[in-house]
TORLUM-544594 format. One record per atom (N, C-alpha, C): x, y, z. Coordinates in steps of 0.1 Angstrom, whole numbers, padded with zeros to 4 digits, always signed. Each point is the difference from the previous one (the first is absolute). Example, Ala and Ser with C-alpha at 12.3 -4.5 7.8 and 13.67 -1.06 7.14 Angstrom:
<atoms>
+0132-0057+0078-0009+0012+0000+0009+0012+0000-0004+0011-0007+0009+0011+0000-0008+0011+0008
</atoms>
This chain:
<atoms>
+0140-0106-0251-0012+0001+0008-0012+0004-0008-0012-0007+0002-0012+0003-0008-0005+0014+0002-0005+0006-0011-0005+0014+0001-0015+0000+0002-0006-0012-0001-0015-0001+0001-0004+0003+0015-0012+0005+0002-0004+0003+0013-0001-0012+0009+0004+0001+0013-0002-0010+0010-0014-0003+0002-0004-0012+0000-0015-0004+0002-0002-0002+0015-0010+0007+0005-0003-0001+0014-0015-0003+0002-0003-0006+0012-0014-0001+0004-0002+0008+0013-0012+0003+0003-0004+0007+0012-0010-0008+0007+0001-0001+0013-0009-0008+0009-0005+0009+0011-0013-0001+0002-0007+0009+0009-0004+0013-0008-0013+0000-0003-0005+0010-0010-0008+0011+0006+0005+0006+0011-0007+0011+0006+0004+0013-0005-0002+0011+0008+0004+0013-0005+0014+0002-0004+0009-0006+0009+0014+0002-0003+0005-0007-0013-0006-0011-0003+0004-0007-0012-0004+0009-0012-0010+0007+0001-0004+0010-0011+0010+0011-0001+0005+0005+0011+0010+0011+0000+0013-0005-0007+0004-0012+0004+0013-0005-0006-0002-0004-0015-0012-0005-0003-0002-0003-0014-0001+0012-0009-0005+0011+0005+0000+0012-0008+0014+0005-0002+0008-0001+0010+0014+0004-0001+0007-0008-0010-0003-0013+0000+0007-0009-0009-0002+0002-0015-0012+0006-0003-0003+0002-0014+0009+0010-0007+0008+0007+0008+0009+0010-0006+0014-0005-0002+0003-0012+0004+0013-0005+0000+0003-0010-0012+0011+0001-0007+0003-0009-0010+0008-0012+0005+0003+0000+0013+0009-0010+0006-0008-0013+0004-0013+0002+0003-0008-0012+0004-0014+0002-0004-0007-0012+0001-0014+0000-0003-0008-0009+0010-0010+0005+0005-0009-0009+0009-0009-0008-0009+0002-0013+0000-0008-0008-0010-0010-0008+0006-0001-0001+0013-0011-0008+0007-0003+0006+0014-0012-0001+0004-0004+0004+0013-0008-0011+0007+0001-0001+0013-0008-0011+0007-0004+0006+0014-0013-0004+0003-0006+0002+0013-0008-0012+0003-0002-0004+0012-0008-0011+0003-0015+0003-0003-0003+0012-0002-0014+0004-0003-0002+0001-0015-0009-0008-0005-0003+0001-0015-0005+0013-0004-0008+0007+0009-0005+0013-0003+0011+0010-0002+0010-0001+0009+0012+0010+0000+0008-0003-0013+0002-0013-0003+0008-0003-0012-0007+0006-0013-0013-0002-0001-0007+0005-0011+0000+0015-0001-0002+0007+0012+0000+0014+0000+0013+0006-0003+0011-0006+0005+0013+0004-0003+0004-0001-0015-0004-0011-0006+0003-0002-0014-0007+0010-0008-0013+0003+0003-0007+0010-0008+0005+0014+0002+0003+0004+0012+0005+0014+0003+0015+0002-0004+0008-0010+0002+0015+0002-0002+0005-0007-0012-0008-0008-0007+0004-0007-0012+0011-0010+0002+0001-0006+0012+0009-0010+0003-0007-0014+0000+0004-0009-0008-0007-0013+0000-0001-0007+0014-0011-0005+0004-0001-0006+0013+0004-0015-0001+0008-0004+0010+0003-0015+0001-0011-0006+0008-0004-0012-0004-0010-0007+0007+0004-0005+0013+0013-0004+0001+0005-0005+0013+0014+0006+0002+0005-0001+0013+0014+0004+0003+0009-0010-0006-0004-0013-0001+0008-0010-0006+0003+0002-0014-0009+0007-0007+0002+0003-0014+0011+0010-0002+0001+0010+0009+0011+0010+0000+0013-0007+0003+0000-0009+0010+0013-0006+0004+0005-0010-0011-0009-0005-0007+0004-0010-0010+0004+0006-0014-0002+0013-0001+0003+0007-0013+0014+0004+0000+0008-0007-0008+0015+0002+0000+0004+0013-0006-0009+0007-0007+0003+0013-0006-0001+0011+0011-0007-0002+0011-0001+0010+0011+0012-0001+0009+0008+0011+0000+0013+0000+0007-0001+0004+0015-0010+0009+0002-0002+0005+0014-0014+0002+0003-0003+0001+0013-0014+0002+0005+0000+0012+0010-0009+0009-0002-0002+0012+0008-0011-0004+0010+0003+0001+0013-0010-0004+0011-0005+0013+0006-0013+0002-0001-0007+0011+0006-0011-0006+0009+0003-0009+0008-0009-0007+0009+0002+0005+0014-0009-0003+0009+0001+0005+0014+0014-0005+0006+0005+0007+0010+0013-0003+0005+0002-0014+0005-0010-0005+0006+0000-0014+0006+0002-0011-0011-0003+0004-0012+0001-0010-0011+0014+0001-0008+0008+0010+0004+0012+0002-0007+0009-0012+0000+0002-0006+0012+0009-0012+0000-0005-0012-0007-0012-0004+0002-0005-0012-0007+0000+0002-0015-0004+0012-0004-0001+0002-0015+0014+0002-0006+0009+0006+0007+0014+0001-0005+0006-0013-0001-0002-0009+0010+0005-0013+0000-0005-0008-0012-0013+0001-0003-0005-0007-0012+0007+0005-0013+0001+0013-0001+0006+0006-0012+0015-0004-0002+0007+0001+0011+0014-0003+0000+0002-0015-0003-0008-0009+0006+0002-0014-0003-0002-0003-0015-0009+0008-0006-0002-0002-0015+0011+0006-0008+0011+0005+0007+0011+0006-0008-0002+0014-0005-0010+0007+0005-0003+0013-0004+0005+0011+0010+0004+0011-0005+0004+0011+0009-0012+0006+0007+0002+0006+0012-0010+0005+0008+0001+0015+0002-0011+0007-0002-0002+0014+0004-0011+0000+0010+0002+0005+0012-0010+0001+0010-0001+0014+0005-0013+0005+0003-0001+0013+0005+0005+0001+0014+0003+0012+0004+0005+0002+0014-0012-0001+0009+0002-0004+0013+0013-0005+0005+0002-0014-0005+0013-0004+0000+0003-0013-0006-0009-0011+0006-0003+0001+0013-0009-0009+0007-0005+0006+0013-0010-0007+0006-0006+0005+0012+0010-0001+0012+0009-0009-0001+0010-0002+0011+0014-0001-0006+0010+0004+0008+0013-0001-0004+0005-0014-0003-0005-0010+0008+0003-0014-0003-0004-0004-0014-0013+0004-0003-0005-0004-0014+0008+0008-0010+0004+0012+0002+0008+0008-0009+0013-0007-0003+0007-0005+0010+0012-0007-0001-0002-0013-0008-0011-0007+0002-0003-0012-0007-0002+0003-0015-0006+0012-0003-0002+0004-0014+0014+0002-0006+0008+0007+0007+0014+0003-0005+0007-0013-0003-0002-0010+0009+0007-0013-0002-0004-0007-0013-0011+0004-0005-0005-0007-0013+0010+0003-0011+0007+0011+0000+0009+0004-0010+0010-0011-0002+0007-0003+0011+0011-0010-0001-0006-0014-0003-0011-0003+0007-0006-0014-0001-0004-0003-0014-0006+0010-0007-0006-0003-0014+0007+0007-0011+0011+0008+0003+0007+0007-0010-0008+0011-0007-0008+0007+0008-0008+0011-0006+0003+0013+0008-0006+0011-0004+0002+0012+0007-0013+0005+0006+0001+0007+0011-0012+0006+0006+0001+0015+0001-0009+0007-0006-0001+0014+0000-0011+0005+0009+0002+0010+0008-0010+0005+0009-0004+0014-0004-0013+0003+0000-0005+0013-0005+0002+0012+0009+0013+0003+0004+0003+0012+0007+0002+0011-0010-0011+0005-0006+0001+0009-0011+0004+0014+0003-0002+0005+0013+0002+0014+0004+0014+0004-0003+0010-0008+0002+0014+0003-0002+0003+0004-0015-0009-0004-0009+0001+0002-0014-0006+0013-0005-0006+0008+0009-0006+0013-0004+0012+0009-0004-0003+0008-0010+0011+0009-0005+0005+0009+0011-0009+0005+0009+0005+0009+0011+0009-0007+0010-0003-0012+0003+0009-0008+0009+0013-0002-0007+0000-0004-0013+0013-0002-0007+0008+0013+0000-0006+0012-0002+0007+0012+0000+0007+0003+0014-0007-0003+0011+0006+0001+0013+0012-0009+0002-0002-0012-0005+0012-0009+0001+0012+0005-0008-0003+0005-0012+0011+0006-0008+0007+0011+0007-0008+0009+0006+0006+0011+0008+0008-0005+0012-0004-0010+0007+0007-0006+0011+0014-0005-0005-0001-0008-0011+0012-0006-0006+0010+0010-0005-0005+0011-0005+0009+0011-0005+0006+0008+0012-0005-0002+0012+0005+0008+0011-0007+0014+0001-0010+0002-0008-0006+0013-0001-0007+0004+0013-0004-0010+0008-0007+0003+0013+0010+0000+0012+0013-0003-0003+0009-0001+0011-0002-0013+0007+0003-0001+0013-0002-0012+0008-0014+0000+0004-0007-0011-0004-0014-0001+0003-0001-0005+0015-0009+0006+0007-0001-0003+0015-0014-0004+0004-0010+0003-0008-0014-0002+0004-0008-0002-0013-0009-0010+0001-0010-0002-0011-0014-0002+0006-0010+0007-0005-0013-0002+0005-0009-0003-0012-0011-0008+0002-0009-0004-0010-0014-0003+0006-0010+0002-0009-0013-0002+0005-0008-0006-0012-0008-0010+0003-0009-0006-0010-0013-0003+0007-0010+0008-0003-0013-0001+0007-0012+0000-0010-0011-0006+0004-0012+0001-0007-0012-0003+0009-0012+0000-0005-0012-0002+0009-0006-0015-0001+0009-0009-0004-0005-0014-0002-0007-0006+0013+0005+0004+0012-0006-0006+0012-0014+0004+0002-0004+0011-0005-0014+0004+0001-0010-0008-0009+0006-0007-0009-0008-0008-0010-0001-0015+0004+0008-0004+0010+0001-0014+0003-0013-0006+0006-0002-0013-0004-0011-0007+0006+0006-0014+0003-0007-0008+0008+0005-0014+0003+0001-0009-0012-0006+0004-0012+0002-0007-0012+0013+0002-0007+0008+0010+0005+0012+0004-0006+0012-0007+0007+0009-0006-0007+0011-0007+0007+0009+0010+0008+0000+0013-0004+0008+0010+0007-0005+0003+0014-0012-0005+0003-0007+0003+0013+0008-0008+0011+0006-0011-0003+0005-0010+0010+0015+0001+0002+0004-0001+0013+0014+0002+0004+0009-0010-0007-0005-0013-0001+0009-0010-0005+0002+0001-0015-0009+0007-0007+0001+0001-0014+0006+0013-0005-0001+0011+0009+0006+0013-0003+0007+0005+0012+0011-0006+0004+0006+0003+0013+0004+0015+0001-0005+0006+0011+0003+0014+0002-0008+0010-0009-0010-0005-0007-0008+0009-0008+0008+0007-0010+0001+0014+0001+0008+0008-0010+0015-0003+0000+0005-0006+0011+0014-0004+0001+0004-0009-0012-0008-0011-0002+0003-0009-0010-0006+0003-0014-0010+0009+0000-0007+0003-0012+0005+0013-0007+0004+0010+0008+0005+0013-0006+0014+0003+0004+0003+0000+0013+0013+0004+0005+0011-0009-0006-0003-0013-0003+0010-0009-0005+0006+0006-0013-0008+0007-0008+0006+0007-0012+0011+0010+0004-0003+0007+0011+0010+0010+0004+0012-0006+0007-0003-0012+0007+0012-0007+0005+0010-0004-0011-0006-0004-0011+0009-0004-0011+0007+0013-0006-0008+0011-0001+0006+0012-0005+0012+0005+0010-0002-0001+0013+0010+0004+0009+0012-0009-0001-0002-0013-0002+0011-0009-0002+0007+0003-0013-0007+0003-0011+0006+0004-0013+0008+0013+0001-0005+0010+0007+0007+0013+0001+0011+0000+0011-0002-0007+0011+0008+0001+0011+0009-0012+0003-0002-0011-0006+0008-0012+0003-0005-0008+0011+0009-0008+0006-0004-0010+0010-0006+0006+0012-0011-0005+0005-0007+0004+0012+0003-0010+0011+0004+0005+0012+0004-0009+0010-0010-0001+0012-0007+0011+0002-0010+0000+0011-0013+0006-0003-0011-0004+0006-0013+0005-0003-0008+0002+0013-0007+0011+0002-0009+0002+0011-0013+0004-0005-0011-0006+0005-0013+0002-0005-0010+0005+0010-0010+0008-0005-0012+0004+0008-0012+0000-0009-0011-0005+0006-0012+0000-0008-0013+0003+0008-0011+0001-0006-0013+0003+0006-0011-0004-0009-0012-0002+0007-0012-0004-0008-0010+0011+0002-0003+0008-0010-0009+0011+0001-0012+0000-0010+0000-0010-0009-0011-0001-0010-0012-0004+0007-0012+0005-0004-0012-0003+0007-0006-0014-0005+0006-0006-0010-0007-0012-0006+0002-0012+0008+0010-0001+0009+0001-0011+0009+0009-0012-0005+0008+0003-0010+0009-0011-0005+0010-0004+0010+0005-0013-0002+0010-0005+0010+0013+0008+0000+0004+0004-0012+0013+0006-0002+0001+0014+0006+0012+0004+0004+0002+0014+0003+0000+0008-0013-0003+0013+0001-0001+0008-0012+0008+0012-0001+0009+0002+0011+0010+0011+0000+0013-0006+0004+0011+0004-0007+0013-0005+0004+0011+0011-0002+0009+0000+0009+0012+0008-0001+0012-0010+0003+0010+0001-0009+0012-0009+0002+0013+0008-0002+0009-0001+0010+0013+0006+0000+0010-0011-0004+0009+0004-0009+0010-0010-0004+0014+0007+0002+0010-0009+0002+0014+0004+0001+0008-0008-0011+0008+0008-0007+0008-0007-0011+0014-0004+0005+0006-0008-0007+0013-0005+0004+0010+0010+0001-0001+0011-0008+0010+0011+0000-0003+0011+0010-0011-0002+0008-0003+0009+0011-0012+0010-0003-0003+0002-0013-0012+0008-0002-0013-0006+0005-0010+0008+0001-0013-0004+0005-0011+0003-0010-0011-0006+0002-0011+0002-0009-0014-0002+0007-0010+0004-0007-0014-0001+0006-0009-0004-0012-0009-0009+0003-0011-0004-0010-0013+0002+0008-0009+0007-0006-0014+0002+0006-0010-0006-0010-0011-0005+0006-0011-0005-0008-0013+0001+0007-0009+0008-0005-0013+0002+0005-0010-0007-0010-0009-0008+0005-0009-0007-0008-0014+0006+0000-0001+0012+0006-0013+0007+0001+0000+0014-0005+0008+0003-0010+0001+0013-0005+0001+0000-0015-0002+0012-0006+0003+0001-0015+0014-0005-0003+0001-0005-0013+0013-0006-0003+0012+0009-0002+0011-0005+0004+0013+0008-0003+0011-0010-0001+0010+0004-0008+0013-0008-0001+0010+0011-0001+0009+0001+0010+0010+0010+0000+0013-0006+0007+0011+0005-0005+0014-0003+0005+0008+0012+0001+0008+0001+0011+0009+0012+0001+0013-0005+0006+0011+0004-0006+0013-0004+0004+0008+0013+0004+0006-0001+0011+0008+0011+0006+0015-0003+0000+0007+0009-0006+0015-0001+0000+0007+0013+0004+0013-0001+0002+0007+0012+0005+0001+0011-0010-0002-0003-0013+0001+0010-0010-0014+0004-0006-0010-0008+0004-0013+0003-0006-0010-0011+0004-0013+0003-0003-0010-0010+0002-0008-0001-0013-0006-0011-0002-0009-0002-0012-0014-0006+0005-0010+0005-0007-0014-0004+0004-0007-0005-0013-0007-0011+0001-0007-0005-0011-0014-0004+0005-0010+0004-0007-0014-0003+0003-0009-0002-0012-0009-0010+0000-0008-0002-0011-0015+0003+0003-0008+0001-0010-0014+0001+0002-0005-0015+0001-0004-0004+0012-0003-0014+0001-0012-0005-0009-0008+0009-0004-0011-0004-0009+0005-0005-0013+0013+0002-0004+0005-0005-0012+0008-0012+0002+0000-0006+0012+0008-0012+0002-0003-0011-0010-0013-0002-0003-0003-0011-0010+0004+0003-0014+0003+0012-0003+0005+0004-0013+0013+0007+0000+0011-0008+0003+0013+0006+0003+0006+0008-0012-0005-0003-0012+0006+0007-0011-0005+0015+0000-0009+0003+0009-0005+0014+0002+0006+0007+0012+0008-0007+0008+0005+0005+0013+0008+0013-0002+0008+0001-0011+0009+0011-0002-0008+0013-0002-0013-0001-0004-0008+0012-0002-0004+0006+0014-0001-0008+0010-0005+0005+0013+0009-0003+0012+0013-0001-0003+0010-0003+0010+0007+0013+0004+0006+0000+0012+0008+0011+0005+0014-0006+0003+0010+0006-0005+0014-0004+0003+0008+0013+0001+0006+0002+0012+0009+0012+0001+0012-0003+0008+0010+0008-0001+0012-0001+0008+0002+0014+0007+0004-0001+0012+0001+0012+0008+0014+0001+0006+0008+0009-0004+0014+0001+0004+0002+0010+0011-0010+0009+0002+0001+0010+0010-0014+0002+0006-0005+0012+0002-0013+0003+0005-0012-0004-0009-0012+0001+0006-0012-0003-0008-0001+0007-0013+0004+0013+0000-0001+0008-0012+0009-0005-0011+0010-0008+0003+0009-0004-0010-0002-0015-0005-0012-0004+0003-0004-0014-0006+0000+0001-0015+0006-0011-0006+0000-0001-0015-0009-0011-0004-0011+0004-0007-0008-0011-0006+0007-0007-0011-0001-0013+0000+0006-0008-0010-0010-0007-0009+0003-0002-0012-0010-0007-0009+0000-0015+0003-0011-0006+0000-0002-0014+0002-0001-0007-0013+0009-0009-0004-0001-0006-0013-0012-0010+0000-0005-0002-0012-0011-0010-0002+0006-0014+0003-0008-0008+0007+0003-0013+0003-0012-0008+0002+0001-0014+0002-0011-0008+0003+0006-0012+0008-0002+0001+0013+0006-0009+0009-0006-0014-0002-0012-0002-0004-0006-0013-0001+0005-0007-0013+0001+0008-0011+0006-0006-0012+0015-0003+0003+0007+0008+0007+0014-0002+0002+0002-0013+0008-0008-0002+0011+0002-0011+0008-0003-0013-0007-0010+0000-0009-0003-0012-0008+0011-0002-0011+0006+0011-0005+0011-0002-0009+0012-0006+0007+0002+0004+0012+0011-0006+0008-0003-0015+0001-0012-0004+0003-0004-0014+0002+0002-0007-0014-0004+0006-0011+0001-0006-0013+0015-0003-0003+0008+0010+0004+0015-0002-0003+0005-0011+0008-0005-0002+0013+0005-0011+0008-0005-0014-0006-0013+0000-0005-0004-0012-0007+0009-0004-0011+0004+0010-0008+0009-0003-0011+0014-0003+0003+0005+0006+0011+0015-0002+0003+0002-0010+0011-0011-0002+0008+0002-0009+0012+0007+0006+0011+0002+0014+0000+0008+0007+0010-0009+0009+0008+0002+0001+0013-0008+0009+0008+0002+0014-0003-0010+0008+0004+0000+0015-0003+0000+0007+0014-0001+0013-0001+0000+0008+0013-0012-0002+0008-0011-0006-0006-0012-0003+0008+0000-0014+0004+0011-0005+0004+0002-0014+0003-0007-0004+0013-0001-0013+0002-0007-0005+0013+0008+0005+0012+0013+0001-0001+0008+0005+0011-0005+0014+0005-0001+0009-0009-0004+0014+0004-0015-0001+0005-0008-0008-0006-0014-0002+0005+0000-0005+0014+0009-0009+0004+0001-0005+0014+0005+0010+0009+0009+0009-0004+0005+0011+0009-0011+0009+0004-0009+0003-0010-0011+0009+0003-0010-0007+0010-0002-0013-0002-0009-0008+0009+0007-0001+0014+0013-0001+0001+0007-0001+0012-0002+0013+0008-0001+0011-0007-0002+0013+0007-0014+0001+0005-0010-0006-0007-0013+0000+0006-0001-0008+0012+0007-0012+0000-0001-0009+0012+0009+0006+0012+0010+0007-0003+0008+0007+0010-0009+0010+0007-0008+0008-0008-0009+0010+0005-0010-0007+0009-0006-0011-0005-0010-0007+0008+0005-0005+0013+0013-0005-0001+0006-0005+0013+0003+0011+0009+0004+0011-0005+0002+0012+0008-0013+0004+0008-0011-0001-0007-0013+0003+0006-0003-0010+0012+0003-0012-0002-0002-0010+0010+0009+0002+0012+0012+0006-0002+0010+0002+0010+0000+0015+0005-0011+0007-0001-0001+0013+0005+0010+0010-0006+0001+0000-0013+0009+0009-0007+0015-0002+0001+0004-0012+0003+0014-0004+0000+0005+0001-0014+0013+0003-0002+0007+0000-0013+0003-0015-0003-0004-0004-0012+0001-0014-0004+0011-0001-0011+0010-0007+0002+0010-0002-0011-0006-0009-0011+0002+0005-0012-0005-0007-0012+0006-0013-0001+0013-0001+0003+0008-0013-0001-0007-0011+0008-0005+0004+0012-0006-0010+0009-0013-0005-0006-0008+0009-0006-0012-0004-0007+0002-0010-0011+0010+0004-0008+0004-0009-0012+0005-0014+0005+0009+0001+0010+0006-0013+0006-0011-0009+0005-0010+0006+0008-0010-0008+0006-0009-0007-0011-0003+0008-0011-0008-0006-0011+0008-0010-0007+0013+0002-0003+0008-0010-0007+0001-0013+0008+0001+0001+0013+0001-0012+0008-0013-0008-0001-0011+0007+0000-0013-0007-0002-0001-0007-0013+0005+0007-0011-0001-0006-0013+0009-0013+0000+0012+0002+0006+0010-0012+0000-0005-0011+0009-0008+0003+0011-0004-0010+0009-0013-0006-0004
</atoms>
């Protein structure tokens, strides 16, 4: 197997493309060799700031046989058409979360793997945080005993900044507001830590004064296949937080980061909190958080898939499970808080794809 870096392109040159490109500079496994945006001004600015050569057209990227994979940081509604273009050209796909704006489109993206013999990686980076990995290790060792409850929150004040010019303003482009933009990260984390989810119940509200179409507060209850339960909260009108807490018969673990360091994950360990509590509050044990970089790690997983042709843990399947949880929560809202089986949501979407 070649030891040279995997050559990647990045499409959609906004803020997030810069975050990922900065993370990529530290990896020997891959190199971003081209960037493209429909805006000539963005292409030029990105090239100057990030040092990544701008491609004049999308066709130039697709025709370049040396480029093995393409990173998509485009608006959610563009994920499917752009992923289809990339896959048809025989290149592997990385797309930011959520995998798509709808579960049907997410399943169609997943189907590109078999149709074109490529892999699809979805940017559910939160599960790659060092603190989340430490919790999973403790669960696997049995250190927490039987896990019965998991709670998580991911909130920020994005809804206060929305205007009609932003795609996140609209229900059809950002379903559920923070449900599909923030909570979806925690849905993936709960799936990673707790296993199969079988039922979801949702509640939401609109409290932001800006008047966006989307709701901006959400609470979701989940039930796992083994009987444990969980909660995901997401407020879009408050200071940022990302926290996860797992409760077991022998102890609980809590992990929380300074949200202001989200864009610089290699610094998270300096401002994170991780503790295990086996008895009362006074006996909490602070644990060191190892240095890590979730964005570099997810792109290295993508590069490995480009090289091997094999899926990784950020596969399209897991991306679609997270989207299915979003749509189950939305359906629960429509049905006055009824518990919605995840299997029904997936089956309905699969039948639409097949039909």
